[in-house]
Phi, psi and omega in degrees: 000172184240134172255120177261119180280151175288150184295336183258010181292131180284165176300325179293318177297320180297314176300323177293324176295317180298317176298320183293318180302313178297321180297327178285359177089017178254170178249120178274142174233111186275129176230120179258115177255179183292326185249332189226145173250126185238147175239122174272130181254117183238133179222184178257060178088000180288150177242137179213143180289130183300338181295337179296327176273327182300332185276353181283134182298138181098345180276128180274313181200161180228130184227145172273138177276127184274336185283146179294331175269121187264300187290331182273356186280155175293334178294328177285319188218110183287323183280134181298136183286139170245129183248123176275126176233092189059233182271007183257137175243124179255132180106005175260216185285324182283134175274115192270126180256123174257132183208158181154181180288161175301312185231147172285119179252312179212166177296320180293323175297319183287324178294318180293322180291315177299315179302312187293307184289326175289319178295334176279347178117357177293144182260337180229137182269129179253154175177128185270135174253326176245119186240103172284120190242156181291323180261136179287351180265359180273160179306126186260000182099162185271351178076218183301318176308323179295319180299313183304311177302313184298317180294314182300316182288321179295320177294318181300327181256010178058043179240134170297154183236144178242133181210162187269145170245135192240353178216150179302325178296338182268358190298311181302317183294312180296317182295337182285345179252316190272152174268333179229134175260121180265130173253115185285168181307318183290344180253009180307327183245024170274088193293331179292321178295315177302319179295323182290315179290337175290336177282345177268170174251010175292141173299145188238130169259107185258115181272153178282137182296161182304324183231031184265143175280168176301315179298324175296322180296314178296322175293325177290323175302331182293327180296326182280317181293318184292342177271007174101002176259102185279358189265069182245134175247135181259141182240120173269120184230020182090149182238164184277135178219193180279345181291124179257354184290328175250161181301313174224178175250114180292118177271083188291338174293338183296336180300299179296325181296310180299317182296334175285320183277329190227155179270356185280148178293152182239126182246148177244135175251094182287332184298309178285339180288315183259328179074008181224122183314314183291344177261356183291316181299308178300322179289328174297317183298314182297324181292322176298318184294330180272002172107011180297143185272350179184167178229149172231110190240139183274122180228133184222138184290343181208077184307324184299332181253010180296139181284345183210129171057041177299326185292339182248005178276130177285154171282145177309317181298321179286330173295316176302313177301316180301314182302316179296318183291323182293333179303323184283329178288320178299316179300323179296328178255025174061039176236178173229163174252000000 
């Protein structure tokens, strides 16, 4: 349920409400807006009469959240969440582009990639150090040496970095290098991993599972939010369908649907959605038009020799052209790139 505080409620009254919520065996989640202060009350199946909270001084109203996803819902927070990542803000007016190769291969490769994407206007550098692959014979990433390279290159170009974490045991290690922790599609329902990234304050990019519904994606976000981390971005990266022409089927309608249901920023991954370089640009443009708060695009200085996902990685020159073209689309929907 949601407890809405009176506009004139003092900090002392607010703290009293928070303490009372905890005394009753619930977990409070505070959301301070410009006009209202709201407390989300989350429990483990416990039922309590809302009048218990209504009687506390300073409380204006108490409402039950109808959606199964509580903390990520618009009912809990009407205003869209904006997440600060270094000097970048995701969820605001700017459509933030994250770009770089699928995997960190060498320092030279990352330097060339960072120079290309930053000069084209990308704000966040991507690169995988731990790569969960369908085949055990595929390149699995460099591990911590890859994280070192990613961090050094990101700092050199003044770019925050995003990389994937694949196991609960690696969360602290990856968080020590990365600005954004990516939870991949195959780990969307790895609840132990979600709880661990939820215990950090690092922004999390949570990808939709291959066969997950929008509601299941939002329920996975709840694991992160309920563990104290409010900095969650949801990523639509295509779902598995009967269509074989593309790697996955991009559910572009998920962007406006999620933004209606949730206050969390929505990112689109066109590269993994289509799996083909020539389709990345048109799908990226469509994603901006439907309201995506950001894109995460694979760009490689030499896709032919890429150790991972070369077929869907854009050439730097084509990426630069795409960035220019998306500026006009962003302007049409009152956004910027």
